[in-house]
DOTORMI-327155 format. One record per residue: residue in three letters; residue number from 1; x, y, z of N, C-alpha, C in turn. Coordinates in Angstrom, 1 decimal, m for minus. Last residue first. Layout:
<kevexs>
+-----+-----+--------+--------+--------+--------+--------+--------+--------+--------+--------+
!  aa !   i !   n.c1 !   n.c2 !   n.c3 !  ca.c1 !  ca.c2 !  ca.c3 !   c.c1 !   c.c2 !   c.c3 !
+-----+-----+--------+--------+--------+--------+--------+--------+--------+--------+--------+
! ala ! NUM !      X !      Y !      Z !      X !      Y !      Z !      X !      Y !      Z !
...
+-----+-----+--------+--------+--------+--------+--------+--------+--------+--------+--------+
</kevexs>
This chain:
<kevexs>
+-----+-----+--------+--------+--------+--------+--------+--------+--------+--------+--------+
!  aa !   i !   n.c1 !   n.c2 !   n.c3 !  ca.c1 !  ca.c2 !  ca.c3 !   c.c1 !   c.c2 !   c.c3 !
+-----+-----+--------+--------+--------+--------+--------+--------+--------+--------+--------+
! leu ! 183 !   51.8 !    4.1 ! m124.7 !   52.6 !    4.3 ! m125.6 !   54.0 !    4.0 ! m124.9 !
! asn ! 182 !   49.3 !    4.0 ! m123.3 !   49.9 !    2.9 ! m123.3 !   50.8 !    2.8 ! m124.3 !
! ala ! 181 !   48.5 !    6.2 ! m122.7 !   48.8 !    5.8 ! m121.7 !   49.6 !    4.8 ! m121.8 !
! glu ! 180 !   47.3 !    7.3 ! m125.1 !   48.9 !    7.5 ! m124.9 !   49.2 !    6.8 ! m123.7 !
! ile ! 179 !   44.7 !    6.5 ! m125.3 !   45.6 !    5.4 ! m125.6 !   47.1 !    5.8 ! m125.2 !
! gly ! 178 !   43.1 !    8.7 ! m124.4 !   43.4 !    7.6 ! m123.7 !   44.5 !    6.9 ! m123.6 !
! thr ! 177 !   42.2 !   10.5 ! m126.7 !   41.7 !    9.2 ! m126.6 !   42.1 !    8.3 ! m125.3 !
! pro ! 176 !   41.8 !   13.9 ! m126.5 !   42.4 !   12.8 ! m126.1 !   42.0 !   11.4 ! m125.9 !
! ala ! 175 !   40.0 !   15.9 ! m128.9 !   40.1 !   15.5 ! m127.6 !   41.0 !   14.1 ! m127.2 !
! gly ! 174 !   40.1 !   16.4 ! m131.8 !   41.1 !   17.4 ! m130.8 !   40.9 !   16.8 ! m129.2 !
! asp ! 173 !   37.7 !   16.2 ! m133.3 !   37.7 !   17.3 ! m132.7 !   38.9 !   17.2 ! m131.7 !
! ile ! 172 !   39.1 !   13.3 ! m134.0 !   39.1 !   14.5 ! m135.3 !   38.3 !   15.4 ! m134.7 !
! thr ! 171 !   41.1 !   12.6 ! m131.4 !   39.6 !   12.9 ! m131.7 !   39.9 !   13.3 ! m133.0 !
! glu ! 170 !   44.4 !   11.6 ! m130.7 !   43.1 !   12.6 ! m130.6 !   41.7 !   12.3 ! m131.2 !
! ala ! 169 !   45.9 !    9.1 ! m130.9 !   45.7 !    9.4 ! m129.6 !   44.9 !   10.8 ! m129.2 !
! asn ! 168 !   45.7 !    7.6 ! m133.3 !   44.6 !    7.5 ! m132.4 !   44.4 !    8.0 ! m131.0 !
! arg ! 167 !   48.1 !    8.0 ! m134.9 !   46.9 !    8.5 ! m135.1 !   45.6 !    8.3 ! m134.8 !
! asp ! 166 !   50.3 !    8.2 ! m133.7 !   50.6 !    9.1 ! m134.8 !   48.9 !    9.5 ! m135.2 !
! ser ! 165 !   49.9 !    6.5 ! m131.5 !   50.8 !    7.6 ! m131.3 !   50.8 !    8.6 ! m132.1 !
! trp ! 164 !   49.4 !    4.2 ! m133.1 !   48.4 !    5.1 ! m132.0 !   48.9 !    6.2 ! m131.5 !
! tyr ! 163 !   51.6 !    3.9 ! m134.7 !   50.2 !    4.1 ! m135.3 !   49.4 !    4.6 ! m134.2 !
! asp ! 162 !   53.5 !    2.9 ! m132.2 !   53.6 !    4.2 ! m133.3 !   52.9 !    4.7 ! m133.9 !
! arg ! 161 !   52.1 !    0.7 ! m131.6 !   52.6 !    1.9 ! m130.8 !   52.7 !    3.2 ! m131.2 !
! leu ! 160 !   52.8 !   m1.0 ! m133.7 !   51.2 !   m0.5 ! m133.2 !   51.3 !    1.1 ! m132.4 !
! gly ! 159 !   55.1 !   m0.9 ! m133.7 !   54.8 !   m0.7 ! m134.5 !   53.2 !    0.0 ! m134.4 !
! glu ! 158 !   55.4 !   m2.4 ! m131.4 !   55.8 !   m1.5 ! m131.6 !   55.4 !   m0.6 ! m132.4 !
! pro ! 157 !   53.8 !   m4.9 ! m132.0 !   53.7 !   m4.1 ! m130.9 !   54.1 !   m2.6 ! m131.2 !
! gly ! 156 !   53.2 !   m5.5 ! m135.7 !   54.1 !   m5.8 ! m134.4 !   53.4 !   m4.6 ! m133.2 !
! lys ! 155 !   52.7 !   m5.1 ! m138.7 !   52.8 !   m3.7 ! m137.6 !   53.6 !   m4.3 ! m136.7 !
! thr ! 154 !   51.6 !   m7.5 ! m139.1 !   52.8 !   m7.0 ! m139.8 !   53.1 !   m5.9 ! m138.8 !
! glu ! 153 !   49.3 !   m7.7 ! m137.6 !   50.6 !   m8.5 ! m137.8 !   51.6 !   m8.2 ! m138.1 !
! ala ! 152 !   48.0 !   m5.3 ! m138.8 !   48.6 !   m5.7 ! m137.4 !   49.4 !   m6.5 ! m137.0 !
! trp ! 151 !   47.4 !   m6.5 ! m141.6 !   48.1 !   m5.7 ! m141.0 !   48.6 !   m5.0 ! m139.7 !
! thr ! 150 !   46.0 !   m8.7 ! m140.7 !   47.4 !   m9.4 ! m141.4 !   48.2 !   m7.7 ! m141.3 !
! arg ! 149 !   44.1 !   m7.9 ! m139.5 !   44.6 !   m8.9 ! m138.8 !   45.7 !   m9.2 ! m139.4 !
! leu ! 148 !   42.7 !   m6.3 ! m141.7 !   42.8 !   m5.6 ! m140.5 !   44.1 !   m6.6 ! m139.7 !
! thr ! 147 !   42.4 !   m8.3 ! m143.7 !   43.3 !   m7.2 ! m144.0 !   43.7 !   m6.7 ! m142.7 !
! pro ! 146 !   40.6 !  m10.2 ! m144.0 !   41.8 !  m11.0 ! m143.2 !   42.8 !   m9.4 ! m143.0 !
! arg ! 145 !   37.3 !  m10.3 ! m143.9 !   38.6 !   m9.8 ! m144.7 !   39.8 !   m9.7 ! m143.5 !
! glu ! 144 !   34.7 !  m12.8 ! m143.1 !   35.4 !  m12.1 ! m142.5 !   36.9 !  m11.3 ! m143.5 !
! gly ! 143 !   32.5 !  m13.3 ! m146.0 !   33.3 !  m13.8 ! m145.1 !   34.0 !  m12.4 ! m144.5 !
! ala ! 142 !   30.6 !  m12.2 ! m147.7 !   31.3 !  m13.3 ! m148.4 !   32.4 !  m13.7 ! m147.5 !
! pro ! 141 !   26.8 !  m12.2 ! m146.7 !   28.5 !  m11.9 ! m146.4 !   29.4 !  m12.7 ! m147.0 !
! asp ! 140 !   24.2 !  m11.2 ! m148.5 !   25.0 !  m12.3 ! m148.0 !   26.5 !  m11.7 ! m147.9 !
! met ! 139 !   21.6 !   m9.0 ! m147.8 !   23.2 !   m9.2 ! m148.5 !   23.4 !  m10.3 ! m147.7 !
! tyr ! 138 !   18.1 !   m7.5 ! m148.1 !   19.0 !   m8.7 ! m147.8 !   20.7 !   m8.8 ! m148.5 !
! pro ! 137 !   18.3 !   m4.3 ! m147.0 !   18.2 !   m5.0 ! m147.8 !   18.9 !   m6.4 ! m147.1 !
! val ! 136 !   15.5 !   m2.7 ! m144.6 !   17.1 !   m3.4 ! m144.5 !   16.9 !   m4.2 ! m145.8 !
! ala ! 135 !   12.8 !   m2.6 ! m143.9 !   13.8 !   m1.9 ! m145.1 !   15.1 !   m2.4 ! m145.7 !
! tyr ! 134 !   12.1 !   m4.2 ! m142.0 !   11.6 !   m4.3 ! m143.2 !   12.2 !   m3.8 ! m144.7 !
! gly ! 133 !   12.8 !   m3.8 ! m139.3 !   13.7 !   m4.0 ! m140.4 !   13.2 !   m4.2 ! m141.9 !
! cys ! 132 !   11.2 !   m3.6 ! m136.8 !   11.2 !   m4.6 ! m138.0 !   11.9 !   m5.1 ! m139.0 !
! ser ! 131 !   12.9 !   m3.4 ! m133.5 !   12.1 !   m3.0 ! m134.8 !   11.6 !   m4.0 ! m135.9 !
! ser ! 130 !   13.9 !   m3.6 ! m130.2 !   13.7 !   m4.2 ! m131.3 !   12.6 !   m3.5 ! m132.4 !
! gln ! 129 !   15.6 !   m2.6 ! m127.7 !   14.4 !   m1.5 ! m128.5 !   14.5 !   m2.6 ! m129.8 !
! thr ! 128 !   16.8 !   m2.1 ! m124.7 !   17.2 !   m2.6 ! m125.7 !   15.8 !   m2.2 ! m126.4 !
! leu ! 127 !   18.5 !   m0.7 ! m121.8 !   17.4 !   m0.9 ! m122.8 !   17.9 !   m1.4 ! m124.2 !
! thr ! 126 !   21.2 !   m0.8 ! m120.3 !   19.8 !   m0.4 ! m119.7 !   18.4 !   m0.1 ! m120.2 !
! ile ! 125 !   24.1 !   m2.5 ! m120.2 !   23.0 !   m2.3 ! m121.1 !   21.7 !   m1.8 ! m119.8 !
! ser ! 124 !   27.2 !   m1.8 ! m120.5 !   25.8 !   m2.1 ! m119.3 !   24.6 !   m1.6 ! m120.1 !
! val ! 123 !   29.9 !   m2.9 ! m122.0 !   29.2 !   m1.8 ! m122.0 !   27.8 !   m2.7 ! m120.9 !
! asp ! 122 !   33.5 !   m2.3 ! m122.4 !   32.5 !   m3.0 ! m121.4 !   31.4 !   m2.1 ! m121.5 !
! ile ! 121 !   36.0 !   m2.8 ! m125.1 !   34.6 !   m2.0 ! m124.4 !   33.8 !   m2.9 ! m123.8 !
! ile ! 120 !   39.3 !   m2.5 ! m124.9 !   38.1 !   m3.5 ! m124.7 !   36.9 !   m2.7 ! m123.8 !
! gln ! 119 !   41.8 !   m1.7 ! m127.0 !   40.7 !   m1.2 ! m125.7 !   40.0 !   m2.5 ! m125.8 !
! arg ! 118 !   43.3 !   m2.6 ! m129.6 !   43.6 !   m1.4 ! m128.5 !   42.9 !   m1.0 ! m127.0 !
! leu ! 117 !   44.9 !   m5.4 ! m131.0 !   43.3 !   m4.9 ! m129.9 !   43.9 !   m4.1 ! m129.1 !
! gly ! 116 !   46.5 !   m6.3 ! m132.4 !   45.9 !   m4.6 ! m132.7 !   44.7 !   m4.3 ! m132.0 !
! pro ! 115 !   44.7 !   m9.4 ! m133.0 !   45.8 !   m8.6 ! m132.9 !   45.9 !   m6.9 ! m132.9 !
! leu ! 114 !   42.9 !  m11.2 ! m130.8 !   42.9 !  m10.1 ! m131.8 !   44.1 !   m9.2 ! m132.1 !
! pro ! 113 !   41.6 !  m14.1 ! m129.3 !   42.8 !  m12.9 ! m129.5 !   42.4 !  m12.3 ! m130.5 !
! pro ! 112 !   38.2 !  m13.4 ! m127.7 !   39.1 !  m14.4 ! m128.9 !   40.4 !  m13.2 ! m128.8 !
! leu ! 111 !   37.6 !  m12.8 ! m124.2 !   37.6 !  m12.3 ! m125.9 !   38.3 !  m13.1 ! m126.4 !
! leu ! 110 !   38.2 !  m13.2 ! m121.4 !   36.7 !  m13.6 ! m122.2 !   36.6 !  m13.5 ! m123.6 !
! ala ! 109 !   40.8 !  m11.9 ! m121.5 !   40.2 !  m13.6 ! m120.9 !   38.7 !  m14.0 ! m121.5 !
! ala ! 108 !   40.2 !   m9.5 ! m121.0 !   40.5 !  m10.2 ! m122.4 !   40.7 !  m11.5 ! m122.5 !
! leu ! 107 !   39.6 !   m9.4 ! m118.5 !   38.7 !   m8.8 ! m119.8 !   39.0 !   m9.6 ! m120.7 !
! ala ! 106 !   41.7 !  m10.3 ! m117.1 !   40.5 !  m10.9 ! m117.0 !   39.5 !  m10.5 ! m117.9 !
! ala ! 105 !   43.5 !   m8.1 ! m118.3 !   43.8 !   m9.4 ! m118.5 !   42.4 !  m10.1 ! m117.9 !
! trp ! 104 !   42.5 !   m5.5 ! m117.6 !   42.3 !   m6.0 ! m118.8 !   42.8 !   m7.3 ! m119.0 !
! asp ! 103 !   41.9 !   m4.1 ! m115.3 !   40.9 !   m5.6 ! m115.2 !   41.3 !   m5.8 ! m116.7 !
! pro ! 102 !   43.4 !   m2.1 ! m114.6 !   43.7 !   m3.4 ! m113.4 !   42.9 !   m4.5 ! m114.2 !
! ser ! 101 !   45.0 !   m0.7 ! m117.8 !   43.5 !   m1.2 ! m116.8 !   44.0 !   m2.4 ! m115.8 !
! asn ! 100 !   46.4 !   m0.8 ! m120.1 !   47.2 !   m0.5 ! m118.3 !   45.9 !   m0.5 ! m117.1 !
! his !  99 !   45.1 !   m1.0 ! m122.1 !   46.1 !   m2.1 ! m121.8 !   46.6 !   m2.0 ! m120.3 !
! his !  98 !   42.1 !    0.2 ! m121.2 !   42.9 !    0.2 ! m121.9 !   44.1 !   m1.2 ! m121.5 !
! his !  97 !   38.3 !    0.1 ! m121.6 !   39.6 !   m0.3 ! m120.7 !   40.8 !   m0.6 ! m122.0 !
! ala !  96 !   36.0 !    2.0 ! m121.6 !   36.9 !    2.0 ! m122.5 !   38.0 !    1.6 ! m121.4 !
! thr !  95 !   32.4 !    1.5 ! m120.5 !   33.7 !    2.0 ! m120.3 !   34.8 !    1.4 ! m121.2 !
! ala !  94 !   29.0 !    2.6 ! m121.2 !   30.0 !    2.0 ! m121.1 !   31.5 !    2.4 ! m120.7 !
! thr !  93 !   25.2 !    2.3 ! m121.3 !   26.7 !    3.2 ! m120.8 !   28.1 !    1.9 ! m120.9 !
! gly !  92 !   22.8 !    1.8 ! m123.5 !   23.6 !    1.7 ! m121.8 !   24.6 !    2.8 ! m121.7 !
! tyr !  91 !   20.8 !    0.0 ! m125.8 !   21.3 !    1.6 ! m125.2 !   21.9 !    1.3 ! m123.8 !
! ala !  90 !   20.8 !   m1.9 ! m128.6 !   21.2 !   m1.7 ! m127.1 !   21.7 !   m0.8 ! m126.6 !
! arg !  89 !   18.6 !   m2.8 ! m130.9 !   19.6 !   m1.2 ! m130.5 !   19.4 !   m1.9 ! m129.2 !
! leu !  88 !   17.8 !   m4.2 ! m134.1 !   18.1 !   m4.5 ! m132.8 !   19.0 !   m3.5 ! m132.3 !
! ile !  87 !   15.9 !   m5.0 ! m136.9 !   17.1 !   m3.9 ! m136.2 !   17.2 !   m4.5 ! m134.3 !
! leu !  86 !   15.2 !   m7.4 ! m138.9 !   15.1 !   m7.5 ! m137.2 !   16.1 !   m6.1 ! m137.5 !
! pro !  85 !   14.4 !  m10.1 ! m141.0 !   14.0 !   m9.0 ! m140.7 !   13.7 !   m8.4 ! m139.3 !
! arg !  84 !   15.9 !  m13.0 ! m142.0 !   14.9 !  m12.9 ! m140.6 !   15.0 !  m11.1 ! m140.4 !
! lys !  83 !   17.5 !  m13.8 ! m143.9 !   16.1 !  m14.1 ! m143.6 !   15.2 !  m13.3 ! m143.1 !
! gly !  82 !   19.9 !  m10.8 ! m143.3 !   19.5 !  m12.3 ! m143.9 !   17.8 !  m12.4 ! m144.0 !
! phe !  81 !   20.5 !   m9.1 ! m142.0 !   20.5 !   m8.6 ! m143.5 !   20.0 !  m10.0 ! m144.4 !
! gly !  80 !   19.0 !   m7.1 ! m139.1 !   19.5 !   m8.9 ! m139.9 !   19.3 !   m8.7 ! m141.2 !
! cys !  79 !   21.5 !   m5.1 ! m137.5 !   20.6 !   m5.2 ! m138.7 !   20.4 !   m6.9 ! m139.0 !
! trp !  78 !   22.6 !   m3.7 ! m134.1 !   22.2 !   m4.8 ! m135.2 !   21.5 !   m4.8 ! m136.3 !
! met !  77 !   23.8 !   m1.2 ! m132.1 !   23.0 !   m1.7 ! m133.5 !   23.0 !   m2.7 ! m134.5 !
! leu !  76 !   24.4 !    0.3 ! m129.7 !   24.8 !   m0.7 ! m130.2 !   24.0 !   m1.0 ! m131.0 !
! thr !  75 !   25.5 !    3.4 ! m127.9 !   24.1 !    2.7 ! m128.6 !   25.0 !    1.7 ! m129.3 !
! ile !  74 !   26.2 !    5.1 ! m124.9 !   26.4 !    4.3 ! m126.3 !   25.4 !    3.6 ! m126.2 !
! arg !  73 !   27.4 !    7.2 ! m122.4 !   26.5 !    6.8 ! m123.3 !   27.0 !    6.1 ! m124.4 !
! pro !  72 !   29.6 !    8.4 ! m120.8 !   29.7 !    7.2 ! m121.1 !   28.5 !    6.3 ! m121.9 !
! asp !  71 !   31.9 !   11.2 ! m121.9 !   30.0 !   10.7 ! m121.4 !   30.1 !    9.2 ! m122.1 !
! ala !  70 !   34.4 !   10.7 ! m121.5 !   33.6 !   12.5 ! m121.5 !   32.4 !   12.3 ! m121.1 !
! ala !  69 !   34.8 !    8.7 ! m122.4 !   35.9 !    9.2 ! m121.4 !   34.9 !   10.3 ! m120.9 !
! leu !  68 !   33.6 !    7.8 ! m124.5 !   33.2 !    7.3 ! m123.4 !   33.7 !    7.8 ! m122.3 !
! his !  67 !   34.9 !    9.5 ! m126.4 !   33.8 !    9.9 ! m126.0 !   33.6 !    9.3 ! m124.8 !
! ala !  66 !   37.5 !    8.0 ! m126.8 !   37.4 !    9.2 ! m125.9 !   36.3 !    9.6 ! m125.9 !
! ala !  65 !   36.6 !    5.7 ! m127.8 !   37.0 !    5.8 ! m126.4 !   37.2 !    6.8 ! m125.7 !
! thr !  64 !   35.5 !    6.3 ! m130.3 !   34.6 !    5.7 ! m128.9 !   35.4 !    5.8 ! m128.0 !
! glu !  63 !   37.6 !    7.5 ! m132.0 !   36.5 !    8.4 ! m131.4 !   35.6 !    7.7 ! m130.2 !
! asn !  62 !   39.9 !    6.7 ! m133.3 !   39.7 !    6.1 ! m131.7 !   38.6 !    7.1 ! m131.1 !
! gly !  61 !   40.7 !    6.0 ! m136.7 !   40.3 !    6.8 ! m135.7 !   40.4 !    6.0 ! m134.5 !
! ser !  60 !   41.7 !    3.7 ! m137.9 !   42.0 !    4.7 ! m138.3 !   42.0 !    5.9 ! m137.5 !
! gly !  59 !   42.1 !    1.1 ! m135.5 !   41.7 !    1.6 ! m136.6 !   42.4 !    2.8 ! m137.1 !
! thr !  58 !   42.3 !   m1.9 ! m133.6 !   43.2 !   m0.7 ! m133.9 !   42.6 !   m0.4 ! m135.5 !
! ala !  57 !   39.5 !   m3.0 ! m132.0 !   40.8 !   m3.3 ! m132.8 !   41.4 !   m1.8 ! m133.0 !
! asn !  56 !   38.1 !   m3.6 ! m129.2 !   38.2 !   m2.7 ! m130.1 !   39.3 !   m2.3 ! m131.2 !
! ala !  55 !   35.7 !   m6.7 ! m128.2 !   37.4 !   m6.0 ! m128.6 !   37.6 !   m5.0 ! m129.6 !
! trp !  54 !   33.4 !   m5.9 ! m125.7 !   34.0 !   m6.4 ! m127.2 !   35.5 !   m6.0 ! m127.3 !
! leu !  53 !   30.3 !   m7.3 ! m123.6 !   32.1 !   m6.8 ! m124.1 !   32.3 !   m7.1 ! m125.5 !
! ile !  52 !   27.7 !   m6.4 ! m122.5 !   28.0 !   m6.9 ! m123.9 !   29.7 !   m6.3 ! m123.7 !
! arg !  51 !   24.9 !   m7.2 ! m119.9 !   26.4 !   m6.6 ! m120.3 !   26.7 !   m7.6 ! m121.6 !
! asn !  50 !   22.5 !   m7.7 ! m119.8 !   22.7 !   m6.7 ! m119.3 !   24.1 !   m6.1 ! m119.4 !
! pro !  49 !   22.4 !  m10.9 ! m119.8 !   21.5 !  m10.0 ! m120.6 !   21.7 !   m8.4 ! m120.5 !
! ser !  48 !   26.0 !  m10.9 ! m120.2 !   25.0 !  m11.5 ! m119.5 !   23.7 !  m10.8 ! m120.5 !
! leu !  47 !   28.1 !  m11.1 ! m122.4 !   28.3 !  m12.0 ! m121.0 !   26.8 !  m12.2 ! m120.2 !
! val !  46 !   28.3 !  m11.7 ! m125.8 !   27.2 !  m11.1 ! m124.8 !   27.6 !  m11.9 ! m123.2 !
! arg !  45 !   31.1 !  m10.4 ! m127.6 !   30.6 !  m11.4 ! m126.3 !   29.8 !  m11.1 ! m125.5 !
! leu !  44 !   32.9 !  m10.0 ! m130.3 !   31.9 !   m9.2 ! m129.3 !   31.3 !  m10.8 ! m128.5 !
! ser !  43 !   34.6 !  m10.1 ! m132.3 !   34.9 !   m9.3 ! m131.2 !   34.2 !   m9.2 ! m130.1 !
! asp !  42 !   35.3 !  m11.7 ! m135.1 !   34.9 !  m12.3 ! m134.0 !   35.3 !  m11.7 ! m132.7 !
! met !  41 !   34.4 !   m8.7 ! m137.4 !   35.6 !  m10.0 ! m136.5 !   34.4 !  m10.7 ! m135.5 !
! gly !  40 !   33.2 !   m5.4 ! m136.4 !   33.2 !   m6.9 ! m137.4 !   34.3 !   m8.1 ! m136.8 !
! lys !  39 !   31.6 !   m2.5 ! m136.9 !   32.2 !   m3.3 ! m136.3 !   32.2 !   m5.0 ! m136.5 !
! pro !  38 !   31.3 !    1.0 ! m137.6 !   30.8 !   m0.6 ! m138.2 !   31.7 !   m1.1 ! m137.3 !
! ser !  37 !   30.3 !    3.9 ! m135.9 !   31.4 !    2.8 ! m136.4 !   30.7 !    1.3 ! m136.7 !
! leu !  36 !   29.4 !    7.2 ! m135.5 !   28.9 !    6.0 ! m136.2 !   30.0 !    5.1 ! m136.4 !
! asn !  35 !   29.9 !    9.8 ! m133.4 !   30.6 !    8.8 ! m134.3 !   29.9 !    7.7 ! m134.3 !
! val !  34 !   29.4 !   12.9 ! m133.8 !   28.9 !   12.3 ! m133.4 !   29.7 !   11.0 ! m134.1 !
! his !  33 !   31.6 !   16.0 ! m133.1 !   30.7 !   15.2 ! m134.0 !   30.5 !   13.8 ! m133.7 !
! ala !  32 !   30.7 !   18.2 ! m130.4 !   31.6 !   17.2 ! m130.9 !   31.0 !   16.8 ! m131.8 !
! gly !  31 !   29.0 !   19.4 ! m128.7 !   29.5 !   19.9 ! m130.1 !   30.3 !   19.1 ! m130.9 !
! pro !  30 !   29.4 !   18.1 ! m125.7 !   28.7 !   18.6 ! m126.5 !   29.3 !   19.4 ! m127.9 !
! pro !  29 !   32.1 !   15.4 ! m126.5 !   31.3 !   16.3 ! m125.7 !   30.6 !   16.8 ! m126.3 !
! ala !  28 !   30.5 !   13.0 ! m127.7 !   30.8 !   13.7 ! m126.5 !   32.2 !   14.4 ! m127.0 !
! ala !  27 !   28.7 !   10.2 ! m128.9 !   28.9 !   11.3 ! m128.7 !   29.6 !   12.0 ! m127.6 !
! thr !  26 !   28.4 !    6.6 ! m130.7 !   29.0 !    7.6 ! m129.4 !   29.0 !    8.9 ! m129.6 !
! ala !  25 !   27.7 !    3.8 ! m131.8 !   27.3 !    5.4 ! m131.7 !   27.8 !    5.9 ! m130.8 !
! val !  24 !   28.3 !    1.1 ! m133.8 !   28.4 !    1.6 ! m132.2 !   28.2 !    3.2 ! m132.5 !
! phe !  23 !   27.1 !   m2.4 ! m135.1 !   27.7 !   m0.6 ! m135.2 !   27.6 !    0.1 ! m133.9 !
! phe !  22 !   28.2 !   m5.0 ! m136.5 !   27.1 !   m4.4 ! m135.7 !   27.8 !   m3.4 ! m135.6 !
! ile !  21 !   28.3 !   m8.3 ! m138.3 !   28.7 !   m6.6 ! m138.2 !   27.6 !   m5.9 ! m137.3 !
! gln !  20 !   27.5 !  m10.5 ! m138.4 !   28.4 !  m10.7 ! m138.5 !   29.0 !   m9.1 ! m138.4 !
! gln !  19 !   25.1 !  m12.3 ! m136.2 !   25.7 !  m11.1 ! m137.2 !   26.7 !  m11.0 ! m137.4 !
! glu !  18 !   24.4 !  m14.3 ! m134.5 !   23.9 !  m14.8 ! m136.0 !   24.9 !  m13.6 ! m136.8 !
! ala !  17 !   24.5 !  m13.0 ! m131.8 !   25.4 !  m14.5 ! m132.2 !   25.3 !  m14.6 ! m133.9 !
! ile !  16 !   22.0 !  m11.7 ! m132.1 !   23.3 !  m11.0 ! m132.2 !   24.3 !  m12.1 ! m132.4 !
! phe !  15 !   20.3 !  m13.5 ! m131.9 !   20.2 !  m12.7 ! m133.0 !   21.6 !  m12.3 ! m133.6 !
! gly !  14 !   20.6 !  m14.8 ! m129.5 !   20.7 !  m15.5 ! m130.4 !   20.8 !  m14.6 ! m131.5 !
! ile !  13 !   19.6 !  m12.5 ! m127.6 !   21.2 !  m12.7 ! m127.9 !   21.6 !  m13.8 ! m129.0 !
! gln !  12 !   16.9 !  m12.2 ! m128.9 !   17.8 !  m11.4 ! m129.4 !   19.3 !  m11.6 ! m129.1 !
! asp !  11 !   16.3 !  m14.3 ! m127.6 !   16.1 !  m14.3 ! m129.0 !   17.2 !  m13.8 ! m129.5 !
! asp !  10 !   16.1 !  m13.5 ! m124.7 !   17.2 !  m14.9 ! m125.0 !   17.2 !  m14.7 ! m126.4 !
! gln !   9 !   16.7 !   m9.8 ! m124.5 !   16.3 !  m11.2 ! m124.5 !   16.9 !  m12.4 ! m124.8 !
! leu !   8 !   18.3 !   m7.7 ! m122.5 !   18.5 !   m8.4 ! m124.0 !   17.6 !   m9.7 ! m123.2 !
! ala !   7 !   16.8 !   m5.2 ! m120.5 !   18.2 !   m6.1 ! m120.8 !   17.3 !   m6.9 ! m122.0 !
! asp !   6 !   14.1 !   m3.9 ! m121.0 !   15.2 !   m3.5 ! m120.0 !   16.5 !   m4.4 ! m119.8 !
! tyr !   5 !   12.6 !   m3.4 ! m124.1 !   13.0 !   m4.2 ! m123.1 !   14.1 !   m3.8 ! m121.7 !
! arg !   4 !   10.3 !   m2.7 ! m126.6 !   11.5 !   m2.1 ! m125.7 !   11.3 !   m3.4 ! m124.5 !
! lys !   3 !    9.7 !   m3.1 ! m130.1 !    9.5 !   m3.5 ! m128.5 !   10.7 !   m3.0 ! m127.6 !
! gly !   2 !    8.4 !    0.1 ! m132.3 !    9.6 !   m1.3 ! m131.7 !    9.2 !   m1.8 ! m130.4 !
! met !   1 !    5.5 !    1.1 ! m133.7 !    6.8 !    1.1 ! m132.8 !    7.2 !    0.0 ! m132.4 !
+-----+-----+--------+--------+--------+--------+--------+--------+--------+--------+--------+
</kevexs>
């Protein structure tokens, strides 16, 4: 059985800093599809042992923001694909901040600039769990893909707003994502 803590431990924070990918899981309302998304790029900051902030870039869907508006529960997960076998999960609640949020500027200043930034997700951690990760395969990352960054820069602000309106305004279950306030 894995070890449990009520906050991130120093070695866990170090492990998170070494990872190039993490996963986000949310689900809401009852009966809706559970969402599990991989996240990458330099988009995450551990602000304290009980708080993580990450830049949610524009993607083909926008499930996380809608789920958090209906039910703020969230799980983040990291896997050690390198020498250290470890799986780390952080459980808690989160808020999706949109461009019109009064906290947007202050939160955005804590993150690296990211073209296509759609929301900032602010996670309050209530539990962490680590487990062995012995079955996780070794993988060597080849580097960050420039595709999303290039795509967002090419779209520009107006093109991104059009994309959000067309592709990010509703979940796959038809729930509103909150992005419409930024259109």
